[in-house]
N, C-alpha and C positions, 0 to 999 in steps of 0.2 A: 624744278630740282630733279636731278638724276643721280642714280648710283654710278660708281666707277667713273667719276668726273675727271676730266683733264683740264687743268687751268690754262687760261690764255695769257697770264702774266709771266713774269720772269724773276729770277733771283738776282739780288744785288747784295754786296757785303759792305758793312760799315767798319772801316779801319781794322779789318781782321778780327773784330770783336764778335760779331754775330751777323747772320744773314737776314735778309728781308725778302718776302714775296711782294712784288710791286705790280699793281695793275691799275689801269686808267679807264676813263670812260670813252676812250677814242673809238671803241668798237660800237658805241651808241650813235646811230645815224643823226641824232639831234645834237650831238656834242660839237660838231664842226671840227675845225683844225686847231682851235685855241687850246693852250695847255690848261690843265685844271688849276684853279686858284685855291681850293679847299682840299683837305685831306682827312681820312679816317684811319685810325689804327684798329685792326681786328686782333683782339687778344684771345687766343685760343683757350680751350679747356686743358685738362691734364694730359690729354692725348696728343697735344701738340699740333705741329704743322702737317696736316693731312689733306687729301684731295677735297674733303668737305669744307675744311677751313678755306681753301682756295676758292671753292664754289661760292661761299658767302661773300668773300672779298670781291670776286668778279661780278657778282650780281649787284652788290652795292655800287660798285664803280659804274656798271652799265646803266643803272637806273638814276644815278645822281650826277654823273659826269665828273665826280671828284676822283682824285688819286686815292687809292686804298692800299694799305700795306699790312702785312703780317710780320711783326718783328719776332724772330725766333729766340725769344728771351730764355727759353730752356736749353738752347744751344744743342738741339738734337737729342736731348736726354729726357724727353717726355715719356709718359707711361705708354707702353705698347697697347694699341687699341684692341688687339685680339687676345689680350690676357686680362680680362675683367669679367667676373671677379677673378682675382689672381689664383693661379695654381703653380706649384713648384715646377711643373713641366713646361710652363710657358716662358715667354720672353720677359726680361726685366731691364730697367735702365741700368746703365753701366755702374758697377760697384755695389749694386743692391743684391744681397743674399736672397735667393729664391725662397718663397714662403707660400702658404695656402691661406686664403681668406682675406677679409677686408680690413681687419684691425691694424695690421702693420702697414697696409696701404694708406690708411687714414693718417697714421703716424708720419709716413713719408710726405704726404701732402702738407701736413701742419708744421713739420720741423726741418725737412731737408732743404738745403740751400737752393736746389733746383726750383723749388716751389715757393720761394719767398714772394710775398704779396706786394711789397713796395718796389715797384719798378720805375719810379719817377726819374731817376738818373738816366736809365737806359732810354726811356721814352723822350726825355729831353734831347738825348743824342740823336734819336731818330728824327725828331722834329727839326733840329738844326740841320741834319743831313738833307731832309726833304726840301727845306728852304734853299740850301746851297745847290743841291744837285738837280732838283726838279722845279725850282722857282715857285714853291708854295708860299703865297703871300697872304692868304686869307685865314679862315678859321680851321681848327683842328679838333676832331672828335675821336672818341674811342668807344668801341663796342666789345664787350667781353662775355664769353660763354662760361658758365659754371665758375671755376677757379678764376678765370679772366674777369668775371664780374667784380670780384673783390679788388682785383688789380685796378680796375677802372675807378672804383669808388675812392681808392687811395690817391690815384692820380688827380681826381677831381677836387681833392683837398689842397692841392698845390697851386699857388698863385700863378696864373697865366700859362699853365702847362696845356690844358685842354679847354675847349669852349663848350663842350657838351659830352655826356657819356650815355651809354645804353648798356643794359644787361639782358642777356637771354638765359633764363633759368640760372641767375647768378647765385653763387654760394657764399655762405659765411659773412654776409653783410649784416651789420647791426646798427642800432640806433646811434652809437657814437660815430660810426662812419658817416651816417646821414647828416649828423650835426655839423660835420666838417666840410661837407660838399659845398662848392662855390659856383657850380654851373648847373644848367638844366639836366634832368635825368629822365630817361625812358627805361621802364622795367617791364619786360615781357616774361611772365612767370608761368610755370607749369602748375599742375595740380599738386605737386609734391614739394613746392617751396614752403618754408616755415610760415606759420600764421603771423609771426612777428613782423613780416614784411608789410602786412596790411595794418597791423595794430600799432607798430612802432616806427618803422622806417619811412613808409609813405607819408604818414601825418607830419613828421618832421620836415620832409622835403616840401610839403605843401605850405609850410610856414615861411618858406624862402621868398625873397623878392622876385625870383624868376619862376615862381610856381605856375604861372600861366603857360609856360613852355613845357612843363613836365607832362609825361604821358605814361600811364600804367595800364596794363591789360593782363588778365588772367586767362590762360589757355587751359580751360578746365578739363579737357579730355586728353591733354598731352602729358606724357611722362617727362620728368627731368631729363634733359638731354636731346629733346627733339630738334633743336636748332644747332646741335653740336657736331662733332667731327668723326664719330666712330664708323657709321656706315651700315652695310648690309647685315641683317640679323640683329640689329640693335634698335634703340629708340630713334635713330636717325636713318632708318631704312626707307628710302624713297620709293620702294616698291609698294609701300602701303599708301593708298590713295589719300586717306585722311592726314597722315603725316606730311605728305607732299603738299597738300592744300594748306595746311596750317603753317607749314614752313614758308610758303609763298606769302601768306598773310603776314607772318612775322617780318619778312624782308620788306614788304610794303610799309609796315608800321615804322621800321627803322629809316627807310628812305624818307617818309613824310616827316618824321621827327627831326632828322638832321637837316633836311631842306628848310624846314620852318625856322630852326635856330640859325643856320648859316646864312640864310638869305635875308634875315632881319637885321637892320642896322642897329648898333648899340646906341 
């Protein structure tokens, strides 16, 4: 993982609704010339489509040979990465009155339409698009960071939308979400995720018929956000050797999880 990353994928647009970052495993020498059969959605955190989001997508594509895409469900109105914690002098999403401090930012996350958690309709559009445009005929997964983790859990409650989900320091996931999940789950948690993930969410998931595919890991020296999108000077600063190494470990965990689920016949 590196800072100031430049993605190797490209932008596509679905029916003028929203853009996608699309990347494939074609740059992987072992991928050959065949088109990917499986796909993974990367659901970013509140900081949206950034170079680090592209970096995760590219690395997943390289190591799996799958098509990986980032749906820009926030449509360019994500929270500016360089204004956290918020200050009035910083940048804000369109239409948001400048303020200081986290309280109003939390309100924005919990109540603004830009941040709605149920993105099932949009992800269904993306899935159909990938089938038609890119010939995806196999399984589809989703990995979400922070806010995107909750999005993934809700998607996993829908019949047939995704075949597996993963979260990297996922936020706001609760027991009810876990009870509704219908597919295998990978949870990569920092030291700052709530204790309820261990005491309530994971136990429910381990009662599911797909429990043997689930994978949970605690990165006990990492802060919330180490797999995220912000970059230099934050918890995703790859100039820090340990963050860089634990990020690589997290990517390897994701690759192994999705490969195990996708390559196993139902």
